[in-house]
C-alpha positions, 0 to 999 in steps of 0.5 A: 607925895614925895618918898625918900626925901629931896630928889634933885640929885636923883633927877640928875643921877638920871641924866647922867645914866641916860647920857652914859647909856646905863639903863639899869644903873640904881639912882636913889641916893638913900637906898641902904647898903647890905652885902649880899650874904645878908640879903640873901638871908633877909629874903629866905627869912621874909618868905618864912615870915610869910607863913605865920600868923603874926605876918598874917594879922599884920598884912591884913592891917597893911592891906587894909591901910593901903586900901585907904591909901589908895583911895587918897592917892589914886582917887584921880587915877584913870585906867584906859584899855581895862576891857582887854582884860575881860578874858584874862583869867587865873594866875598872871604876871604883870610888867610895867614901867617903874618910877614912883613907890605911889604908882603901884597903887595905881596898879593895884586899883588897875588889877582890882578892877579887872578882877584880881583881889591881891596883886603881889609885888616883886621887891628887892630885898634891899628894901626890907632893910629900910626903917620906919612905916615904909619898912613895916609896909615891905616886910608885912605887904604882899611883897616877895623879895628878890635878891641875885642869888643863884639857888635862891632864884632857882628855887625859893623864888618861883616856888613863892610865885608859883603858889600865888599863880596856883591860887590865880593870883597876880604877881607884879615884876618890874622889869626895869629892875630899878626905880628912876623916880618920875622918869616917863620913858619905858627902859628895856626889860631884863630877861629875868622876868620873861624866863619865869613867865615861860618856865612857869607857863603863865600869861603876862599883862602888860602895863604902862603908866603915864605920870601927869604934871598937875601943876601943883607944887609938892609941899615937900620939895617946891622943885617938883609938882604933884602927878597924877597917873593914867594906866594904859592896858596893853595887849596880854602876852601868852607862852607859845607851847610850840616854842621852848622856854628860852624862845618864849621868854625872848618873843615875850621880851621883845613884844613886851618892850616894843608895845610899851615903847609904842604907847610912850611914842603914841602918847607923847609923840616923840621919839624914845630915842629922842635926847634927854629933856627936863620934861622926861621927869615928870613934874620936874621944875629945877628952875623952882629950886628954893636959893638955899636948896639950888646951893644944896644941890650944886654942892651935891652934884659936885660930890656926885661928880667927884664920885663917878671921876673917882669910880672911873679912875679906880675901873681904869686902874683895875683893868691896867692890872691885868 
């Protein structure tokens, strides 16, 4: 199942981002556009909403529905290394690579089997602006909104996570920040995730999700095959009381990146720094694009290239005005 329409342009955006060494670049083509002030207001409103009776009722309905979705979409998910979590208890921060909305269900299954009843997920406040059933899920699931506002990030956001940790809960944060559709390679993590783990003194449960091409075409987009997942549980990382929060953050970030990178190279048998290949996007078979869709893809890519050229020219013009 593909959420969010056709993905050819998204896959090509990933290719361009890799070629230009921009691992945190947004690549989705249908994200809503909302200004920062409005996003901050939406994030604050979401945290207030989470304390209401209305939210709790809808949250129960969403969790029940997603539990059924987990059974449907994650019934073939494999989990390797679950024994590494048998002695891990209490509040934890969970990190993983991010490439598909449905991989979230596989992570919920993993943490539930490890003993955590609920897994809260940190999500861009931008997602609260989505409409339809996807927007409803983001508003009423166990979602902690993230927005780039210093006051929010230093007060309300860590307080929301701390409430979960104090109840021995788990919070999922994707350190890669942006979702890259079906991209197999893990990207370097942003430091913010590890800053919070160090400041709030919680361990990091490190996961690596491997997408498997099933060979069955997606009904909504024959250019892509369906995928299933293998979740690899890596070593849990702990803050060291003999280090400062900043030192702990750096130490855990580097360790998390290193073990996720090692997992990728062990599983795929090639360097993470190898040149981009179509197979890096799980299930992508551009040769299977329908003729009409192929023509539309060519037109869309032409428009994307034009936008990138205009953006680059604008940057050069701004630089020349200093």
